[in-house]
N, C-alpha and C positions, 0 to 999 in steps of 0.2 A: 687957379687951374682946376677944372673939374675932370673927374673920370668920365670920359665920353662914352655913352652907350653907342655901340656900333651897329648892333642889330639884335632882334629877338631871335632866340633859337628854340629848337625843340627841347623837351625836358628829358629826353633819353640820356643815359649815361653809359659810357663804354667801360671796358675793363681797364685794369691798371696798365696793361701793356699798350692798349690803344691810346690811353692818355699820354704816356710818355713817348710813344711813337710820334705824337704830334709835336713834340718838343725837339726840334732838330738842332743839334750842336749848340745848346744854350750854355755858354760859359758862366762861371760864377759872377763874372762882370755884369750879368743880367740882374744880379741881386745886390751887388756891393760895389763901392768905389774901388779903384785900383789900389789905393793905399790902405784899405781896410783889411785887417787880418782875416784869414779864412775862419769861419766859425767852427768850433769843435764840439763834438757830442758823441754819445754812445750810439754805435751803429749795430742794429739787430737785423739779421736776415735769416731766411728759412734754413733750418738744419745746421746753423753755425752758432758758436758762442759769440757773445757781444764783444766788440772791440771799440776802442776810441778812434774816431775818424773825423777828418776835416771835410766838410762839404765843398766840392770843387766845381762840378759840371753836371748839368742835365744834358744828355745826348739821346739820340734815337734809341728807344727801347731800354735805356739804362740810366743809372746815376753814377757819376764819377766821384770818388772820395780819395783822400790821401790818408793812408794808414802807415804810421811810422815813417812818414816822408815818401812813401812809394804809392803810385797810383793804384787804386783798387776799383774795378768796374763791377757794379752790382746790377744784374738784370732787373728790369722793372717788376717782374713777377716773383723775385726773390726778396724784395725789400719788405721788411715789417715796420721798422721805426728807425729814425735817426733824430738825435737831439731831444729836446724837451720843450713843452709849451712855456713861453715866457710869462713872467708875472704881469698881471694886468693892473694898471693904476686906477685911482678912484675917479675915473671919467665916465660919462654916460656910455652905455654899452648897448649895441643892437644885436638881438638874436634873430637870425634869418630863418625862413621856413625850411631850409636845407640843413640847419644845424650850424652854419657859420656864425661866428661871434666876432663882431667888429668893434674895437675900442674907438670911440668917437672923441675927437679933440683937434686942436686945443679948445678949451672952454671959452676963450675970449674971441674966437673966430666970429667975424661979422655975420650976424643973423643966427648965431648959435651953432654948436657942434652937431646938433640934430635938428633937422627942419622937415616939416611936412606941409605941402601946399598943393592944392588941385589934384589930390590923389597920388602924389609922387613924393618919395622920400629923398632927402639930400643928407647923406651921412659923411661928415668930414673925418678924415683919418690922416695922420702924419705920414704914413707910407703910401697910402692910396690916393691922397689928395682929397677928392670928394666923390662919393659913390651915389649915383642916382638909381632908384629902384621904384617899381610900382608898389602901391600900398600893400597888396596881399603878399608880397615877397618878404615882408618883415613880420615875424611872429610877435616880438615884444621889444620894448626899449626900457632899460633900467636907468634910473636917474640917481642922483646923490642923496635924495631925501630919505631913502631906506638905509637904516644903519642897525648895528648890533644884531641880535638873533633874528630880528624881523626881516632882515635883508634876505635870508635864506628862504623864508616862507614866501615872501613877495616874488622872488625870482622863480621859485618852483611853481607857484600858482600861475604866474603870467606865462611861463614857458609851456605849461600844460593846458592853458586856456583854449577851449574850442567852442565858445559860445557864438551865437548868431550875431550878437552885437559886439562892438568894441568895449573895452573896459579900462578904467583908470584906477590905480591904487594910490591913495593919499598918504601923507606922512602920519596922519592920525590913525591909520589902520583901516579906515573905511575904503570901500570900493564902489565905484559907480559904473553902471552899464549904460551905453548910449552909442553915439556916433563920434568918432575921433575925426575932427575936421582939419585942424592945423596945429603945428608946433613951431614956435620960433624961440629966440633966446630968452624971452621973459614969460611967455604964456602958452598954455595949451587950449586950443579952441575945441570945445566939447559940447555936444548937445544931449540933453537928457529929456526923453519924451518929446523931442522936437524943439525944446526950448534951449536957447544959447546959455551955456554955463561955463564961462571962461574961468580957467584955473591958473594960478601962478606956478611957473615951473618949479620954483623953490619948494612948493608943497607936494609935488608929484614924485612918488616913489617908482612907479612903473606904469606903462601903458601896454595893452595887448590888442592886436588886431583880430577881430572876429571873422567868421565866415569860413567856408571850406577852402582847403588848399590841396594842390596836386603836385607839390614838389617831389621830385624823384630822388629817393635816398638809397638807391640800389648800390650793389657792389661796383667796384671799379673806380672808386673815388680816390683822389689823393688829397689828404688833409695837409695844408700848408700853414705853419705857424710863423708869425712875424715877431719881431723883437719888441713890439708894444703889447703883446698878448693877444693880438688878433689871430683867429683861426678861420681859415678859408676852406670850404669844401669845394674843391676845384675839379672840373672835368676836362679842362684844356688850358695849357700855358704855351705861349709862343713869344720868344724874345726877339725884338727888332732893334735896330741901332739906337733908337731914341725912346722906346717905350716897351712895355710888356703887355701883351694881350692875354687876358684870362677869362675863362667862362666859369661862373659859379654854378653850383648844383640847382639853384632856383631858375636856371635857364637864361640868365642875363650875361651878355658878353661885353667886356669893357677894355679900354686902353688905359693902363696905369703907368706911372713913372717907372724908370728902369730899376732903381734900387728899392727892392721890397724888404730887405732885412730879414731873410729867411733864417729861422732858428730851429724849425721842427718839421719833420715829414713823417707821415704815417700812411701806408698804402694798404689796399685790400684788393684781392683778385681771386681768380679761380683756384689758386693753390693754397689758400688759407681760409679757414672758417673760424672766426672768433666766437667763443662760447657764449658771450653775452648777446649774440645774435640768434641763439637757439633757445627754445623752451626746453627745460630739463624733462626727462621722462619721469623723474620723481625728485622732490625736494622735501627735506625734513629737518626742522630745527628742534633741538631738545633743550628747553630753558633750564638754566641752573636753578632758578627759583620759579618765577612765574611769567617773566617778560619774554614774549616771543619776538623773533626777528625774521623778516622775510629775506629771500634771496634778492640782492641788489644787482641788477644787470646793467646799471648805469651809475657807478659811483662818481663819475665826473659831473653828473647832473647837468643843468642847463648852461653852466659856465664853461663846460668842455674840459675840465681839468680837476685832478685831485692830487693830494700829496701823500706819499707813502715812503717810508725808509729814508726820509730826508730829501726826496726828489719829487719832481712834478711829472704826472702822467696823464694820458687821455683815455686809455682803454683798460677795462678791467672787469672782474667779476668778484663782487664782495659778499661775504657771509660772516655771521657772528657765530662764535662758538656756543654750543657744539652743533654743527650742521653737516648735512650730507646732500650733495646734488649728484644725480645720476643722468648720464647722457647715452642714448643709443648711438652706435656707430654703424655705418653702412658698408664698412670694409674697404673704402677707398682711401682712408687716411692712414698715413704711415707713422705719424709722430704727434705726440701731445707735448706742448711746451708752454712755459709761463715763468714769471718771476714772483716770488712769494714775499709778502711783507705785511705789516700792519699800517693802517692809515694813521697819519699824523694828526689826530684829533681826539679831544676828550682825555680821559684818564689813560695812564700807561697800562698796556695789556701785554699778554703773553699767550701764545698758542703753539700747537704743532699742526702741521699740514700732512695729509696722507693721500696717496693716489692708489686706487684699486682698479684692476682691469679684469674684465670677464672674457675668458676664452672658452674652449670646449668644456672645461671642468669647473666653470663658475668663477666667481670673483677671487682674485688673489692679490695680495699686497705687492705693489711695485715700487713704492717710495714712502719713506717716513722721514720727515724733516727733524732736525734738532729743534729745541725750543727757540722760537723767534719772538722777539720782543719789540715793542714800539721803539722806533728810531734805528733798529738794525737795518743795514743795507739790504736791498732785495736779494733773495737767494734764487738762482736759476734752477729750473728742473726741466728735464726732457725724458719722455717715456716712449719706448718703442710700442707701436700699436699693431704690429703685424699679427693678423689672425684675431684681432680683438672684436668683440661684439658690443661691448659697453664699457664705459669708464665712469668711475665714481670719485668725486673730489670731497674730502672730509677735512673739517677743521675741528680741533678738540681743545679743551681747556688745558692750561699749563699751571703757572705759578699761583695766580690769585683768582680762582674760579673764572667767571666770565667777564670780570671788570675790564673795560677798555679793549675787549677782544674784537676789534673791527678789522678782520682779516681780509686781504684782497689778493686775488690771483691776477697779477698784472699781465695784460696781453695774453690771457689764457686762450689757446688756439689749437686747432687741429691743422696739421700740415700734410700736403701731398708730397 
């Protein structure tokens, strides 16, 4: 069974309210069988502390949860995050032009989990069956040939690739530019300078599609994470008795099967501004010795996830000690909120987090964290921004100079 393309749509994206308004009385049965327990996860909404909640129902303009066994209705424009991205297995993975990440499998599927023919992709997925997309809708596909430290380089390069020609990365570390013609279970059809250069799939680490793209990645998206690690940038969902209709940010509308296995939701809209979507007024890193670190506005990278404090997240603002980032405020934001932790990678580190707010009398300290170490659970922070003109986020050394000090402000955001 294929995910059937129903029609091409415009690439405009509505706000979060408009998105969920299109989902009319969608019960959890849209995403799970009746005998499947309701999935549970941390629910984070604007202006409120996090609580454990079971995802129950998508209804008009809202999401329904169960909190301590009682229904809790969360308006669409109040939702920040629920649940966590699921771990993705070692399957081929497709990165779409809108940032969606689709885990492709099973590998033994007839014709292969990833196929390209006549300018159209067919991406097999255990939840979505098979997705068909025009060639430019896919930014890159990652295969199993990349391993070890090299996998991060290959994924980053292919995700950022903007060349006019297509490109393929081989398991040897070499990269070839040319035209990507076809992909099946065993081979990649590729042309270099017009000459056919077939390549065994087992030798391919990644491919990237060249050329310009116009995918709309504006606010108003709902990011939907499935239990196989797939992350879908969705602008519309509609559940029907025997299928779920959804529209991706690349502008394609599909009919999928009813059980999607939803495990993660993250919304954005007019009432929230994530700081990783803003350029700071000023950023400064002071090296402990000589190695400088930039402000990382996308710690999730092309895979769409990162780990911090023993948990998996999608959105954050990362900086290494000792660093300071300053943001100008326009007076319409009432609250700053985030969760503080160190990324679970490399050597164990330890830092302190600090928040300063500038009002009429200049900057004043509003928050100083205790020492936070690698593996500590995320620490929530919320700061009143009434009358604030600017906010400064600081990370400083703690126990062992700057060793392992990969600090992250999880879901750092301004709220109305």
